[in-house]
C-alpha positions in Angstrom: -6.0 29.8 10.5 -3.0 26.7 10.9 -2.3 26.0 14.7 1.2 24.2 14.7 1.4 21.5 17.2 5.2 19.4 18.4 4.6 15.3 17.2 6.8 13.2 18.9 8.6 11.0 15.5 9.7 7.2 16.1 14.6 7.2 16.9 15.2 8.7 13.9 12.3 9.1 12.4 11.7 13.1 11.8 12.9 12.9 7.6 10.3 10.1 7.7 7.6 11.0 10.0 8.2 14.9 7.9 7.7 13.3 4.2 4.7 11.4 5.2 2.4 14.1 7.0 3.6 16.5 3.5 2.9 14.1 1.8 -1.4 13.6 3.9 -1.6 17.4 3.3 -0.1 19.6 6.8 1.8 21.7 6.8 5.4 20.1 9.2 8.5 21.6 9.5 11.6 20.2 10.8 14.3 22.3 12.6 18.0 22.0 11.8 21.4 22.7 12.6 24.3 21.9 10.7 27.4 20.4 11.3 30.6 19.0 10.7 31.0 15.4 11.0 34.2 13.3 10.5 34.3 9.8 9.0 36.9 7.9 6.9 38.3 10.5 7.1 36.2 12.8 6.0 34.7 15.8 6.4 31.3 16.8 5.6 28.6 19.1 6.6 25.4 17.6 7.7 21.4 18.3 8.6 20.5 17.6 11.3 17.2 17.8 14.0 17.7 20.6 16.5 15.2 18.8 18.4 16.2 15.0 18.5 12.6 13.0 17.8 10.3 15.9 17.4 8.8 18.2 14.5 6.3 20.6 14.2 3.2 19.5 12.4 0.4 22.9 10.8 -3.1 22.1 11.4 -6.5 24.4 10.5 -9.2 22.5 13.2 -12.2 24.2 11.4 -10.8 21.7 8.2 -8.3 19.3 9.1 -8.3 16.7 11.9 -5.0 15.6 14.0 -5.0 12.1 14.5 -4.5 10.7 11.4 -1.0 12.3 11.8 -0.9 8.9 14.9 -1.3 7.2 12.1 1.4 8.3 9.9 5.3 6.4 9.0 7.4 7.6 11.8 5.5 8.8 14.0 5.1 7.7 17.9 2.8 10.4 19.4 1.1 14.0 19.5 2.0 15.9 22.1 -0.1 16.6 24.0 -2.4 18.7 27.1 -5.3 15.6 28.4 -6.8 14.0 24.9 -6.1 17.4 22.6 -2.9 18.1 20.6 -1.4 21.3 22.7 -0.1 24.0 20.1 2.7 25.8 20.0 2.0 29.5 19.2 3.3 30.4 16.4 5.6 32.6 17.1 8.6 30.5 18.7 8.1 29.0 15.0 8.8 31.3 13.6 11.0 32.7 15.4 13.1 29.0 15.3 12.7 29.1 11.1 13.9 33.0 11.4 17.3 32.2 13.6 17.4 28.4 11.5 17.7 30.6 8.3 20.1 32.9 9.3 22.2 30.0 10.3 21.9 30.9 14.3 21.4 27.3 15.8 24.9 25.9 13.2 27.5 23.7 15.0 30.7 24.6 12.8 33.6 24.6 14.6 35.0 28.6 15.3 37.9 25.8 16.7 38.5 26.2 12.8 40.2 29.2 12.1 42.2 29.3 15.1 45.3 28.3 15.8 48.1 27.5 18.9 49.9 30.3 20.4 47.9 33.4 18.4 46.7 35.8 20.3 42.5 35.9 20.2 39.8 38.5 21.7 37.6 37.2 24.1 33.4 37.7 22.2 31.2 37.6 25.7 31.4 36.7 29.1 33.1 37.9 32.6 36.7 39.0 30.0 35.3 40.4 27.1 37.2 42.1 25.1 40.4 41.0 27.2 43.2 39.7 24.1 44.4 36.2 25.5 47.1 33.7 24.1 45.3 30.5 22.4 46.8 27.8 24.9 44.6 24.6 24.3 41.8 23.4 22.0 39.9 21.5 24.8 37.5 20.1 22.8 35.0 21.4 19.9 33.5 23.9 21.7 35.9 25.0 24.3 39.0 26.3 24.6 41.9 28.0 27.1 43.1 30.8 26.8 46.0 32.1 28.4 44.7 35.6 30.4 47.3 38.7 31.7 44.6 39.5 35.1 46.0 41.5 37.7 49.5 41.3 36.5 49.8 37.1 36.2 49.1 34.9 33.5 46.1 32.8 34.2 44.4 30.5 31.7 40.7 30.6 31.2 38.3 27.9 29.6 36.0 29.2 27.9 33.0 29.1 25.2 35.0 28.6 21.5 32.2 30.7 19.7 33.3 33.4 22.8 37.0 34.3 21.1 38.3 35.1 17.9 41.5 36.1 15.9 42.4 39.4 17.4 
């Protein structure tokens, strides 16, 4: 039976560690998310590790030893409880995989579809289902919406993912 363990990698060594673990016959999984990166006036979508410096290794302890993982290129250590590696429940790894496949971790900015001055609807939080005017795009995660509350206009700073075009 394969059990999952968290592997601590060298800085920016997640993909190298993944590649070498797979070559050695271990099951390995590196959760990633998509994000937009701007460089030299170009925007492109790239994959980044969900947990920087960590990945999961699946080991059948009855037939495989875990100590060779420690000498694998890109690996710094295995997360342990005492001298033994600490197992990660397989339900957690499965849930992370499902959410990754559904794009639940992707950080492709929802602001791309929003324009200043347009009407937006709040989809989550205390102001859910309220409609207001988008007045500011703060950073990649936050926006400012002008909402009508108690007869006056109030500026509300919200997560960009909590608003959509009305």
